[in-house]
C-alpha positions as CSV (number, residue, x, y, z in Angstrom):
1,M,8.9,163.5,13.3
2,L,10.2,165.1,10.4
3,T,10.4,163.6,7.1
4,D,10.7,164.4,3.2
5,V,12.9,168.1,3.8
6,H,14.2,167.8,0.3
7,Y,16.9,170.4,1.3
8,G,18.3,172.5,-1.7
9,N,14.7,172.0,-3.4
10,G,13.9,175.8,-2.9
11,D,15.2,178.9,-1.0
12,R,17.6,177.4,1.5
13,D,17.5,180.6,3.8
14,A,13.6,179.8,3.9
15,E,14.4,176.0,4.3
16,T,16.8,176.8,7.3
17,R,14.4,179.3,9.0
18,D,11.5,176.8,9.0
19,L,13.7,173.7,10.3
20,H,14.7,176.2,13.1
21,G,11.1,176.5,13.6
22,C,10.8,172.9,14.2
23,F,13.6,172.8,16.7
24,D,11.6,175.3,18.7
25,F,8.5,173.4,18.5
26,W,10.3,170.4,19.8
27,E,12.2,172.0,22.4
28,N,9.2,174.0,23.6
29,N,7.5,170.5,23.9
30,S,10.3,168.6,25.6
31,V,10.3,165.9,23.2
32,D,12.4,162.9,24.0
33,F,14.0,162.4,20.6
34,T,13.3,163.4,17.1
35,V,13.1,161.1,13.9
36,Q,13.7,162.2,10.5
37,L,12.1,159.8,8.2
38,G,14.0,160.2,4.8
39,D,14.6,162.2,1.6
40,L,16.7,164.8,3.8
41,I,18.0,166.3,0.5
42,E,17.5,167.1,-3.4
43,G,19.8,166.4,-6.2
44,K,22.2,163.9,-7.3
45,G,26.3,163.9,-7.4
46,P,28.0,166.9,-6.3
47,E,24.7,168.9,-5.8
48,A,23.4,166.3,-3.4
49,E,26.5,166.1,-1.6
50,E,26.5,170.2,-1.2
51,N,22.9,169.9,-0.1
52,L,23.8,167.1,2.6
53,A,26.6,169.2,4.0
54,G,24.4,172.2,4.2
55,V,21.4,170.6,5.9
56,A,23.5,168.5,7.9
57,A,25.2,171.8,9.4
58,V,21.5,172.9,10.2
59,L,20.6,169.9,11.8
60,R,23.8,170.2,14.2
61,E,22.5,173.2,15.6
62,Y,19.5,171.1,16.9
63,P,20.3,170.7,20.5
64,G,18.1,167.5,21.1
65,T,18.7,163.9,20.0
66,L,17.9,163.3,16.6
67,Y,17.8,160.0,14.6
68,H,18.0,159.4,11.1
69,V,16.1,157.1,8.4
70,A,17.5,156.9,4.8
71,G,15.1,157.6,1.9
72,N,15.7,157.3,-1.7
73,H,16.8,161.0,-2.5
74,C,19.2,160.8,0.6
75,L,21.1,158.2,-1.6
76,G,21.7,161.1,-4.2
77,A,24.9,161.4,-2.4
78,P,27.2,158.3,-1.6
79,L,25.8,156.0,1.0
80,D,29.3,156.4,3.0
81,R,29.0,160.1,2.9
82,Y,25.4,160.2,3.9
83,L,26.2,158.0,6.9
84,K,29.2,160.1,7.7
85,E,27.0,163.3,7.8
86,T,24.3,161.9,9.8
87,G,26.5,160.0,12.3
88,L,25.3,156.7,11.6
89,V,27.4,153.6,11.4
90,S,24.7,151.3,9.4
91,P,21.5,152.6,7.5
92,Y,19.7,150.1,9.5
93,Y,19.7,150.1,13.4
94,T,17.5,150.1,16.6
95,F,17.6,151.9,19.6
96,S,15.3,151.6,22.8
97,M,13.6,153.9,25.1
98,K,10.8,153.6,28.1
99,G,10.4,150.2,27.0
100,I,9.9,150.5,23.5
101,R,12.5,149.2,20.7
102,F,12.6,151.5,17.8
103,I,13.5,149.6,14.5
104,V,15.2,151.8,11.7
105,L,14.8,150.2,8.2
106,H,16.8,150.8,5.2
107,G,14.5,150.6,2.3
108,M,17.1,151.2,-0.4
109,D,19.0,148.3,0.6
110,I,18.6,146.9,-2.6
111,N,17.6,149.5,-5.4
112,P,18.0,150.0,-9.2
113,E,21.6,150.5,-9.1
114,T,22.7,147.4,-6.8
115,V,23.9,144.2,-8.1
116,P,22.6,141.4,-5.6
117,E,24.7,138.6,-5.2
118,S,22.0,136.0,-4.0
119,D,19.1,134.5,-5.8
120,T,16.8,135.7,-3.0
121,D,17.8,139.2,-3.3
122,R,17.9,139.1,-7.2
123,S,14.2,137.9,-6.9
124,R,13.6,141.0,-4.5
125,K,15.0,143.3,-7.3
126,N,13.1,141.8,-10.0
127,L,9.8,142.9,-8.4
128,L,10.7,146.0,-10.2
129,M,9.9,144.4,-13.2
130,S,6.8,142.6,-12.2
131,D,5.1,144.7,-9.7
132,P,3.4,147.9,-10.8
133,W,3.9,149.3,-7.2
134,A,7.5,148.8,-7.5
135,T,8.8,151.8,-8.7
136,L,12.4,153.2,-9.8
137,Y,12.8,155.4,-6.6
138,C,12.0,152.7,-4.1
139,G,13.9,149.7,-3.4
140,A,13.5,146.5,-1.2
141,I,15.1,145.3,2.0
142,G,17.7,142.2,1.3
143,Q,18.1,139.0,3.1
144,Q,20.5,140.1,5.8
145,Q,18.4,142.9,6.9
146,I,15.4,140.7,6.9
147,N,17.2,138.0,9.1
148,W,18.4,141.1,11.4
149,L,14.7,142.3,11.4
150,V,13.6,139.0,12.7
151,Q,16.1,138.8,15.3
152,Q,15.3,142.3,16.7
153,L,11.4,141.6,16.8
154,D,12.2,138.1,18.7
155,E,14.4,139.9,21.1
156,S,12.0,142.6,21.8
157,K,9.4,140.0,22.4
158,R,11.7,138.1,24.7
159,Q,12.6,141.3,26.8
160,G,8.9,142.4,27.0
161,E,9.3,145.5,24.8
162,A,6.9,146.9,22.7
163,A,8.2,147.8,19.1
164,I,7.9,150.6,16.4
165,L,9.3,150.3,12.9
166,L,10.6,153.3,11.0
167,C,11.1,153.3,7.3
168,H,10.9,155.9,4.7
169,F,8.8,153.7,2.3
170,P,5.1,152.9,3.0
171,L,4.6,149.1,3.5
172,L,0.7,149.0,2.4
173,K,-1.1,150.3,-0.6
174,E,-3.6,152.1,1.7
175,S,-0.5,154.2,3.2
176,S,0.7,155.0,-0.3
177,D,-0.2,155.6,-4.0
178,K,0.9,154.1,-7.2
179,P,2.9,157.1,-8.4
180,H,4.9,157.0,-5.2
181,G,5.1,153.5,-4.7
182,L,6.0,150.9,-1.8
183,L,8.8,149.1,-0.4
184,W,9.6,146.6,-3.5
185,N,9.2,143.6,-0.9
186,H,6.3,145.0,1.2
187,D,4.3,141.7,1.1
188,E,7.1,139.8,2.5
189,V,8.2,142.3,5.3
190,T,4.5,142.6,6.5
191,D,4.3,139.0,6.4
192,V,7.1,139.0,9.0
193,L,5.3,142.0,10.9
194,R,2.1,140.3,11.3
195,R,3.5,137.4,13.2
196,Y,4.1,139.7,16.4
197,R,1.8,141.2,18.6
198,N,4.2,143.5,20.4
199,I,4.3,146.0,17.4
200,I,2.7,149.3,17.9
201,A,3.3,151.2,14.7
202,C,5.2,151.2,11.4
203,I,5.9,155.1,10.7
204,T,6.7,156.2,7.0
205,G,7.4,159.2,4.9
206,H,7.9,159.3,1.1
207,L,4.3,160.0,-0.2
208,H,4.4,163.7,0.5
209,R,0.9,163.6,2.0
210,S,-0.4,161.9,5.1
211,A,-2.1,158.4,5.2
212,Y,-3.4,155.8,7.8
213,V,-4.4,152.4,7.9
214,E,-4.7,149.8,10.7
215,R,-3.8,146.1,9.9
216,Y,-2.7,143.1,11.8
217,G,-3.2,145.3,15.1
218,I,-0.6,147.5,13.7
219,H,-0.9,151.2,13.1
220,F,0.6,152.2,9.7
221,L,1.2,156.1,9.5
222,T,2.6,157.9,6.7
223,M,3.7,161.3,7.9
224,P,3.3,164.3,5.9
225,P,6.1,166.2,4.3
226,F,8.2,169.3,5.3
227,V,8.7,170.2,1.7
228,K,5.1,170.9,1.1
229,R,4.7,172.9,4.3
230,N,3.8,176.1,2.4
231,D,0.5,174.3,1.0
232,P,-2.5,173.8,3.0
233,A,-2.7,172.4,5.7
234,N,0.6,174.2,6.3
235,Y,2.3,171.1,7.8
236,S,6.2,171.3,8.6
237,C,6.7,169.0,11.4
238,G,4.8,166.9,14.2
239,M,4.9,165.3,17.4
240,I,4.0,162.0,18.4
241,E,3.0,161.2,22.2
242,L,2.7,157.7,23.8
243,D,1.0,156.5,26.7
244,N,-0.3,153.1,27.7
245,T,-3.5,153.5,25.9
246,F,-3.1,156.0,23.0
247,L,-0.8,156.8,20.0
248,T,-1.5,160.5,19.6
249,V,0.0,162.5,16.4
250,S,-0.3,166.4,16.7
251,D,1.2,168.7,14.0
252,Q,3.4,171.8,14.9
253,S,0.4,173.9,15.8
254,L,-0.7,171.0,18.3
255,N,-3.6,170.4,15.8
256,L,-4.6,166.7,16.6
257,L,-4.0,164.4,13.7
258,H,-4.7,160.9,15.0
259,K,-5.5,159.7,18.3
260,L,-5.0,155.9,18.0
261,K,-5.8,153.2,20.5
262,I,-2.9,150.9,21.4
263,T,-4.1,147.2,21.7
């Protein structure tokens, strides 16, 4: 796991060196794949595009499999450019491994700059004006993506798969704070999730510190950020291990962060 790199926020040489340190950690521990949970870059416009090109070049040096989740800062560059640099066809998608379906959500589907076409999506954007937890630098999941999410969860249940959701924005107040905010339509999305007993976890970034809560039998995990790696406790990246009993989260020094029972 890697989140909130904010490449271009500081010394690029140091950022590149420390990303390579993450690569070494994952390779040494033979991970199956890596997930980048969003806010990969810093800046807007040409600066963001330059940072995106720079960090994409660094990430291409990683020999393992890398999946991307779009965050609010990722869209400082145009979405089509972000998709091209990260090798994605869509900002929301799924992949499966070892009986688990990983569902990647696009939390900036509706954002302060979009103009929703339907009444339901306009009501989701209006949460920005009515919900104090809906900040300008978060967004919402639109109706088309909601329908797709339900379809993916239904299919995972039919096929006997467990499910893990990946999103940049936290979905519960206990896994974020008011200054950072939440997915705007967090209540709507968690109402969908609570209907499914095969969901193990929802893993997010954005908060710039770690947080954890269990609800509806789901582990809601907010991962600490790469960008704060020089602050105590000097976390840059981590690793999640799953077996039939536990979900275990360790940092790059193999310090145990969580050992969570899978029900």
